[in-house]
C-alpha positions in Angstrom: -51.2 72.1 -174.5 -51.9 71.4 -178.2 -50.7 74.8 -179.4 -47.8 77.1 -178.4 -48.8 79.8 -176.0 -47.2 83.3 -175.8 -47.2 85.2 -172.5 -45.8 88.6 -171.5 -43.6 88.7 -168.4 -44.2 92.3 -167.5 -41.7 94.4 -165.7 -42.4 94.6 -162.0 -42.1 98.1 -160.4 -41.8 98.6 -156.7 -43.3 102.1 -156.4 -42.4 101.8 -152.7 -40.2 99.4 -150.8 -40.1 99.7 -147.0 -37.8 97.2 -145.1 -39.6 96.7 -141.8 -37.7 94.0 -140.1 -35.4 91.0 -140.2 -36.2 87.5 -139.1 -33.7 85.4 -137.1 -33.0 83.3 -140.2 -31.8 86.5 -142.0 -34.7 87.0 -144.3 -36.0 90.6 -144.5 -39.6 91.7 -144.0 -41.0 94.2 -146.6 -43.9 96.5 -147.2 -44.2 97.4 -150.9 -46.6 98.8 -153.4 -46.1 96.8 -156.6 -47.4 97.4 -160.1 -46.6 95.9 -163.5 -45.8 97.7 -166.8 -46.8 97.2 -170.3 -43.3 96.2 -171.4 -41.4 93.1 -170.4 -39.9 89.8 -171.5 -41.9 87.4 -173.6 -42.2 83.7 -172.9 -43.4 81.1 -175.4 -44.3 77.6 -174.3 -44.8 74.8 -176.8 -45.3 71.0 -176.5 -42.1 69.0 -176.4 -39.3 67.8 -174.1 -38.3 70.3 -171.4 -35.8 72.8 -172.9 -35.1 76.5 -172.9 -34.0 78.7 -175.8 -32.9 82.3 -175.2 -33.3 85.3 -177.5 -33.6 89.1 -177.2 -31.2 91.9 -176.4 -30.3 90.7 -172.9 -30.1 87.0 -173.7 -26.3 87.1 -173.3 -26.7 87.8 -169.6 -28.4 84.4 -169.0 -27.7 80.8 -169.5 -30.1 77.9 -170.2 -28.7 75.9 -167.3 -31.0 73.5 -165.4 -31.4 75.9 -162.5 -32.8 78.7 -164.8 -36.1 79.8 -163.2 -38.1 79.2 -166.3 -37.1 75.5 -166.3 -37.6 75.3 -162.5 -41.1 76.7 -163.0 -42.0 74.1 -165.6 -40.7 71.3 -163.3 -42.7 72.7 -160.3 -45.8 72.6 -162.5 -45.1 69.1 -163.6 -44.9 69.9 -167.3 -42.6 69.0 -170.1 -42.4 71.9 -172.5 -40.2 73.7 -175.0 -39.7 77.2 -173.6 -38.5 80.3 -175.5 -37.5 83.3 -173.5 -37.2 86.7 -175.3 -35.2 88.7 -172.8 -36.0 92.3 -173.3 -35.3 93.6 -169.8 -31.9 94.0 -168.2 -30.7 91.2 -166.0 -30.4 91.7 -162.2 -32.1 95.1 -162.5 -34.8 95.3 -159.8 -37.8 95.1 -162.1 -38.8 91.4 -161.8 -36.5 89.6 -164.1 -36.4 85.9 -163.5 -39.4 86.0 -161.1 -41.6 87.6 -163.8 -40.3 85.0 -166.4 -41.0 82.1 -164.1 -44.5 83.4 -163.4 -45.1 83.8 -167.2 -44.2 80.2 -167.7 -46.7 79.1 -165.0 -49.4 81.2 -166.6 -48.7 79.8 -170.0 -49.0 76.3 -168.6 -52.2 77.2 -166.8 -50.5 76.2 -163.6 -50.7 77.9 -160.2 -48.9 75.4 -158.0 -48.7 75.6 -154.3 -45.3 76.7 -153.1 -44.4 79.0 -156.1 -42.4 81.1 -153.6 -39.7 78.5 -153.7 -38.8 80.0 -157.0 -38.2 83.4 -155.5 -39.9 85.8 -153.1 -41.3 87.9 -156.0 -42.8 85.0 -157.9 -46.2 85.0 -156.1 -46.8 88.7 -156.8 -45.6 88.3 -160.4 -48.0 85.4 -160.8 -50.9 87.6 -159.5 -49.8 90.3 -162.1 -51.9 93.1 -160.7 -51.4 96.2 -158.4 -50.7 94.7 -155.0 -49.5 95.6 -151.5 -46.9 93.0 -150.8 -45.7 92.3 -147.3 -43.8 89.8 -145.2 -41.3 87.9 -147.3 -43.5 88.5 -150.3 -46.1 86.0 -149.3 -48.7 88.4 -147.9 -50.5 89.8 -151.0 -53.3 92.4 -150.7 -54.7 93.1 -154.2 -55.6 96.7 -154.9 -58.3 98.2 -157.0 -57.1 99.3 -160.5 -54.8 102.2 -160.2 -54.8 105.4 -162.2 -52.7 105.2 -165.3 -49.0 106.2 -164.8 -46.6 107.4 -167.4 -43.3 105.8 -166.4 -39.7 106.2 -167.5 -37.2 103.5 -166.7 -33.5 104.1 -166.6 -30.8 101.5 -165.9 -27.1 102.4 -165.9 -26.2 99.3 -167.8 -24.9 97.2 -164.9 -26.4 94.5 -162.8 -26.6 94.8 -159.0 -26.6 91.9 -156.5 -29.7 91.9 -154.3 -27.9 90.2 -151.4 -25.2 92.8 -151.4 -27.7 95.6 -151.3 -29.5 94.1 -148.3 -26.1 93.5 -146.7 -25.3 97.2 -147.1 -28.6 98.3 -145.5 -27.8 100.2 -142.2 -31.3 100.0 -140.6 -33.6 97.1 -141.0 -36.5 98.1 -138.7 -38.0 100.9 -140.7 -41.7 102.1 -140.5 -44.1 100.5 -142.9 -46.2 102.4 -145.4 -48.7 104.9 -144.0 -52.0 103.4 -142.7 -54.7 103.2 -143.8 -53.9 102.7 -147.5 -56.0 105.4 -149.2 -57.9 105.3 -152.4 -56.4 106.8 -155.5 -58.9 108.7 -157.6 -56.3 110.0 -159.9 -52.6 109.9 -160.6 -52.0 113.1 -158.6 -53.4 111.4 -155.4 -51.3 108.3 -156.0 -48.1 110.3 -156.5 -48.8 112.4 -153.4 -49.0 109.2 -151.4 -45.8 107.8 -153.0 -44.0 111.0 -152.0 -44.7 110.0 -148.3 -43.1 106.6 -148.9 -39.6 105.3 -149.6 -37.4 102.7 -151.1 -35.2 101.8 -148.1 -32.7 100.0 -150.4 -32.0 103.1 -152.5 -29.3 104.5 -150.3 -27.3 101.3 -149.8 -27.6 100.6 -153.6 -26.2 104.0 -154.4 -23.3 103.4 -152.0 -22.5 100.2 -154.0 -23.2 101.8 -157.4 -23.0 105.6 -157.6 -24.3 105.5 -161.1 -27.8 105.0 -159.7 -27.6 108.6 -158.3 -26.7 109.8 -161.8 -29.8 108.0 -163.2 -32.1 109.6 -160.6 -30.6 113.0 -161.2 -31.1 112.6 -165.0 -34.8 111.7 -164.4 -35.4 114.7 -162.1 -33.7 117.0 -164.6 -36.4 116.0 -167.1 -39.2 117.3 -164.8 -40.4 114.0 -163.3 -43.1 114.3 -160.7 -41.3 111.5 -158.7 -38.0 109.7 -159.2 -37.1 106.6 -157.3 -35.2 103.3 -157.6 -37.2 100.1 -158.1 -36.6 97.0 -156.0 -32.9 96.4 -155.1 -31.8 98.3 -158.2 -30.2 99.3 -160.3 -33.2 100.4 -162.4 -34.7 103.8 -161.5 -38.1 105.1 -162.6 -39.7 108.5 -163.1 -43.4 109.4 -163.1 -44.4 112.0 -165.6 -47.6 113.9 -166.3 -48.1 112.5 -169.8 -46.9 109.7 -172.1 -45.5 112.4 -174.4 -43.4 113.9 -171.6 -42.1 110.4 -170.6 -41.2 109.7 -174.2 -39.5 113.0 -174.7 -37.4 112.4 -171.5 -36.6 108.9 -172.8 -35.2 110.4 -176.0 -33.1 113.0 -174.3 -31.6 110.7 -171.6 -30.9 107.9 -174.1 -29.2 110.3 -176.4 -27.0 111.7 -173.7 -26.2 108.3 -172.2 -25.7 105.7 -174.9 -24.6 103.0 -172.4 -27.8 103.2 -170.4 -31.0 101.3 -170.9 -33.9 103.7 -171.1 -37.6 102.9 -171.8 -41.0 104.5 -171.4 -44.2 102.6 -170.6 -47.6 102.7 -169.0 -49.2 100.2 -166.6 -50.1 96.8 -167.8 -53.7 95.6 -167.7 -54.2 93.4 -164.6 -54.2 89.6 -165.1 -57.6 88.0 -164.6 
């Protein structure tokens, strides 16, 4: 690694998240349609002793302790490197976070080690970095053809939410998977129509733990979104709009009315090679 390398850690969006079962060891089985956005954290990796420097608007929510996922990813890859993480996404927000950052470190190091799931269930799909149907514990990955462009609004109420607590609050764990067979999506309208027949089974328990999520979803719907849903285990919610201009206008209005919220608009990221 003669030169520093810069890698985007794109936000991960669970367009759907069906909880389909629970193993005897307590781990939950999922069926999820995952995409990645054009905005995210930024990882820079340079030669040097293993270290981590934090910057960006959400750096204060993290520490550079030895168990930070970026450092763990470098150790798993067997590399010494100086890592800089520009933290642009809220922490513990259901849009990839540490998993996306760890995957970006591995990509920057040209490393795709076996067992990356030990870093977190979302790391393999973040390492793939393309539209994917993710099942099981996150280890069954079915790549999808390129999807139609989506115009996405992200809204987070400014608070983190514990993933284990959300799963703990889930009342039913044996829900149906996504509809079969997975259809093709010739345009955004067909994709959104499919998404309307799907769910995020963690949305209701997350709202019980953090009622502000319901307020975020209501604000998105009030702006005319074609679909509003929570991503992952929350608390970030997303809305799909007919155009980038509409998503940006909604961003401006919601951010202006809710100065404590994090609000961003984005399209889909190009798939990783």
